[in-house]
N, C-alpha and C positions, 0 to 999 in steps of 0.2 A: 376633321376638316376645320379650317379656321373660319371665324366669323368676321365679316366686314360690313360696315354700315352702308346703307343704301346709297348715301350721297358719295361715298368714296368708290363704290363698285359700279362704275359707269359701264364697264365692259362685260358685265354679267358673268354666267357661270359655266359656259361650255366651250370645249375645244373639239375640232372635228378633223377628219381626214378627207382630203379631196381625192376623188377617184382617179386611178390611172397613173399617178405619179409615184406613190410609195407602195408598190405592189407587194413588198415583203409582208406588210401587215395583213392584207386580205388573203394572202396565200399561206401564211404561217399557220400550222396546226398546233403549235405549242409555243410557250414562251422562249424556249431554247432556239427554235427555228426563227422566231421573230428577232431575237438578238443577233443571230448569225446573218439574217437578212440586212439588219441595220449596219452590221460590220462591213458588208459588201457595198452597201450604198455609200457610206462614208459622210453623207451630208444630209441635213434636215432643213428645209426651207419653210419658215413659219411666219405668219402674221401675228403680231402681238399688240396689246394696247399701246397707244402712243406714249403712255407714261413709262413704258419699259426702258431701262437704261442698258448700255453695253455691259456695265458691271453686273447687273442682274442676270443678263443672258449668259454671260461667262460663268457665273456661279451655278446656274441651272445646268449648263453644259458640262461643267466639271463634275457636279454631283451625279448626273446621269451616267457619264462615262465611268466614274469610279464604281458606281453601284453595279453596272452591268459588264464592266471590263471592256469598254469600248473606246474608240477614239473618234467619235462622230463630231463633225463640225456643225454647229447650229448657226444658220444664217437667218437673220430676222429683218422684218420691215415693220415700221409703225403702222397700225391698221388705219388710223384716221377715221374715215367714214365707213361704217360697216355695210351700208347700202352699196358703196362703191366696190367692196369686196365681193358682194353678191353678184354684181354686174360682171366683174372680172371672171369669177368662177363659172357663171352660167354661159357667158360668151365663149370662153375657152372650151367648155363642154360641147356647145353647139357646133363650133367650127372644127372640133376634133384635134386641137393643138395640145401640146404638153402643158399641164397646169403650171402656173407661176409659183404656186406654193403647195406644200404638202399638208399643212394644217393651219387653222386660224382660230380666232376667238370670235364670239358674237352672241347676239341674243337668240332666243328660240325662234322668233319670227324670221330672222335671217336664215337660220339653219333649215327651217321647213321650206323656205322659198328655194334654196339650193337643192334640197332633197326632191322637191316636186319637179325640178328641172333635170334630175338625174346626175347632178354634178358632184354628189358625195358617194363615197365608198361605204357600204354597209359592212360592219364587222360582226357577223353573227356569232362568232365564237369568242367574243372579247373576254368572257369570263375565264377562259382558259389561258389568256395571254397576260393577265394582270399579275403584279407581284404578290407574293405570299402575304397573307394577312389582310388583303383587301376584302371588305364586307360585301361580297358579291350578291348577297340577297337584298341589299339596300336598293330598292327600286328607283331611288332618286339619283343614282349614279348615271343612269341612262334611261330617262323616262320613255315610256312606250311611244309617245308622239314623235320622238326623234329617230325611231326606226333603226337603232343601233349604229347611227352615223355620228353621234355626238355624245360627249361625256362631260360631266361637270368637273371642275377643278377647285371649286370653292363654294361654300354655302353663303346665302344672302338672307336678309330679312327685310320686310317692308313695313314702313313706319306710318303711323296715324298720329297726326297732331290734332288736339281737341281743345275746346274752350272750357277751362276748369270751372268757370262761373255758371256755365249753362248745362253741363252734363258731367256726371261722375264717371270715373274709370269703369266702375261696375256696370254702368248702364250703356256702355259703348258696345257696338257690334264686335263680336269676337272673330267671326269667320266671314269669308266673302259673301256667302249666302245671306248673312244677317243684315246686310245693307238693303236687302229687299223688303225688310219689315216696314209696313206702312207708317209706323210712328216716326220714321226718319225722313219722310217725304219732304223734299226741298231743303233738307238740313245738312247736305254734304256736297262736295264737288268731285268731279272726275277730271282726269287729264285729257287734253285733246289727242295725244298720241296713243295708239293702241299697243305700242311695243311693250310697255310695262304691264298693261292689263292682260295681254296675251300670255303672260307667264303663268296664268292659272292653268294653261294647257299642260304644264309640267306636273300638275297635281291631279286634275280631273280630265275626263274625256271631253271631246268637243261639244257634245250635246249638253252635258252638265254645265260646261262653261257658258254656253249660249243661254241656258235657262237662268243661270245666276245673273248674267248681265241684262237679260230681259226684265228680271225683277227689279234691277237697279233703275232701268229706264222708266218703269212705272212710278218710281219715286222722284222722277224729274230732278236729278242732280244738276248742279250748275257745271257748265263746261268751262273750266278755268285751269290755267297753268298753276303749278305748285305755289309760286310766290303770290299770285293773285288770290288763290284760295285761302291761304293763311292770312292775307290782309283782310279778307272778308270775314274770316273766322274771328279775328281780333276785334273787329267792329261789331260782332254779335250777330251777323247775318247767317252764319253757319255754325253747326255744332262741332263738325270734325272734317278733316281733310285726309282721306286715305292716299297712300303713295306719295306723301310729302317726304321731306328729307330732314335728317337730324340738324343740318345746317340752319334750316329755317326755324326749327324749334329753338335752338340755342340763341339765334339772333333775336327772336322775340322774347325769350326768357330773360336774356341779359338786359332787354329794354324794359323789363318789368311787366310785360303783358301776361294775361291769364291763360297760359298755355300748358298743356300736359302732353305726354308722349307715351305711346304704346305700340304694339305691333299687330299685324294681321296674322292670326295664329295658324291658319292652314297653309300659309306660304312660307 
C-alpha cells in the first residue's frame, strides 16, 4: 500500500458498495463469478475524489479491464461533499429507488452513517473475491466497525507538530491514549471536527475510543482549527498539535519557527 501525507489525503481510505445496484458482488461466491457478473453489467458508476481526472479514471479502467479480461466502462462523478453523498445514498435507500452510484469514497464516519441507514451492501465473503496475493489476514483492509461494507484503498498517517524549544521528540505522546497523561494538561489542542478523531474507530472498539477521548477531556485541550493550534504552538502556549498537517509544519519551518514533526503511532 502507498503512503500519502495527511494534508494530501483529504478523501481518506475507504471505498464501499452501495446496496441493490451491483448485485453481482453480493451474489458472487467466487472471484470468477464476480468477474462474470461484471462482464454482464458492463458499467460501474462511482463517486471519486474531486481531484480525480478523466485521464486517471481511464487508466484505472484500462488496468482493471486488462487484469480481469473485461470491457467494463467506468463512469465517475467528483464527490465534492461527502456529507452530500451520504444524503443521496440514505434518501435513495429510504424511497427504494435505484442507487445513483455503485461505489464511493469517504471517511469512516460517512460510511457508518450509511451503514446504520441500511444503504450499504455487506460483502461477507470478500476474502474469497480478492485477487491472489492480497494479505487477507490484515485486519486494516476492512476494520470490524465497517461491517464488511467498506475497504481501504490506501494507508494514511496522522501528523503531530510540536514546539522543539518546549518539548523533545522523546517526551511526546506516542499513541492516542498517551494524550490522557495529566502532564500534558492544557498543553495541546484538538480539532473542532469529529471526522478525523473518529478514525480511531478503525483501530479500537467504540468503548476504547470513548475511554481515550474522555481522558483527553480531563486534560482540557484547546478546541482549535489546525492553523490556529500551530499559531498558538509557535507562540509557546502549546506543546503540540495532533492531527495537524505537514503543510503547516513546512510553512512554519520555512519561516524559521521552532517546530518539529512526528506521527501518532497507533493510527
